[in-house]
C-alpha positions as CSV (number, residue, x, y, z in Angstrom):
1,X,-24.5,-70.3,-12.2
2,X,-21.1,-70.1,-10.5
3,X,-20.1,-73.1,-8.5
4,X,-16.9,-71.8,-6.9
5,X,-13.9,-69.7,-7.4
6,X,-10.4,-69.6,-6.0
7,X,-7.8,-66.8,-6.1
8,X,-4.8,-67.0,-8.4
9,X,-1.4,-67.0,-6.7
10,X,0.1,-63.6,-6.5
11,X,3.6,-62.8,-7.8
12,X,5.1,-60.3,-5.3
13,X,8.2,-59.6,-7.5
14,X,6.0,-58.3,-10.4
15,X,3.7,-56.5,-8.1
16,X,6.6,-54.6,-6.4
17,X,8.0,-53.7,-9.8
18,X,4.7,-52.3,-10.9
19,X,4.1,-50.5,-7.6
20,X,7.6,-48.9,-7.6
21,X,7.1,-47.8,-11.2
22,X,3.9,-46.1,-10.1
23,X,5.5,-44.6,-7.0
24,X,8.4,-43.0,-8.9
25,X,6.0,-41.5,-11.6
26,X,3.5,-40.2,-9.0
27,X,0.8,-42.5,-10.3
28,X,-1.9,-44.0,-8.2
29,X,-2.9,-47.7,-8.6
30,X,-5.6,-50.1,-7.6
31,X,-5.0,-53.8,-7.5
32,X,-7.6,-56.5,-8.1
33,X,-6.6,-60.1,-7.5
34,X,-7.3,-62.6,-10.2
35,X,-9.3,-65.8,-9.8
36,X,-10.3,-69.0,-11.4
37,X,-14.0,-69.3,-11.7
38,X,-15.7,-72.7,-12.1
39,X,-19.1,-72.8,-13.9
40,X,-21.7,-75.0,-12.3
41,X,-22.7,-78.2,-14.1
42,X,-19.9,-77.9,-16.7
43,X,-16.3,-78.6,-17.0
44,X,-15.6,-75.0,-17.9
45,X,-13.4,-72.7,-15.9
46,X,-12.6,-69.1,-16.6
47,X,-9.3,-67.5,-15.5
48,X,-9.6,-63.8,-14.6
49,X,-6.1,-62.3,-14.5
50,X,-4.7,-60.0,-11.8
51,X,-5.3,-56.4,-12.7
52,X,-3.6,-53.1,-12.0
53,X,-5.6,-49.9,-12.7
54,X,-3.0,-47.2,-12.9
55,X,-4.1,-43.5,-12.9
56,X,-1.7,-40.9,-14.1
57,X,-2.4,-37.4,-15.5
58,X,-6.2,-38.2,-15.9
59,X,-5.4,-41.3,-17.9
60,X,-5.9,-44.9,-16.8
61,X,-3.6,-47.7,-17.8
62,X,-4.7,-51.3,-17.2
63,X,-2.1,-53.9,-16.7
64,X,-3.1,-57.6,-16.6
65,X,-0.9,-60.4,-15.5
66,X,-1.1,-64.1,-15.0
67,X,2.5,-64.8,-14.1
68,X,5.9,-63.1,-14.8
69,X,5.9,-64.3,-18.4
70,X,2.4,-63.1,-19.2
71,X,2.0,-59.4,-18.6
72,X,-0.4,-57.4,-20.8
73,X,-1.5,-53.9,-21.4
74,X,-5.3,-53.4,-21.6
75,X,-6.0,-56.9,-23.0
76,X,-4.3,-60.1,-24.0
77,X,-3.3,-58.7,-27.4
78,X,-0.8,-56.2,-26.1
79,X,2.1,-58.0,-24.3
80,X,4.4,-55.7,-22.4
81,X,7.5,-56.0,-20.3
82,X,8.0,-54.1,-17.0
83,X,10.8,-51.9,-18.5
84,X,8.4,-50.8,-21.3
85,X,5.7,-50.1,-18.8
86,X,8.1,-47.8,-16.9
87,X,8.9,-46.0,-20.1
88,X,5.2,-45.6,-20.9
89,X,4.4,-44.2,-17.5
90,X,7.4,-41.8,-17.8
91,X,6.1,-40.5,-21.2
92,X,2.6,-40.1,-19.9
93,X,3.8,-38.2,-16.8
94,X,5.9,-35.9,-19.1
95,X,2.9,-35.4,-21.4
96,X,4.7,-36.9,-24.4
97,X,2.3,-39.8,-24.8
98,X,-1.5,-40.0,-25.5
99,X,-3.0,-43.3,-24.5
């Protein structure tokens, strides 16, 4: 069914900001690179965003990003800025936020 895929270009600036936020809040993260998937015998392509799975205090926060203007929390309905992500991680690490 899939014809081919290619990886999305990574944004090192955003990735470093997310990784530093995790480092300073003692959070562990896993990165999965996004890709563009072409479906065979159609003109349809699917864009899978880059994903960060952040583990902190037995909670998992999922951050999706396509580029520096499109960063989301969990899904494309919850747009977030890096400064708000840092605040969220801080509140979770302090036990003041239930996600």
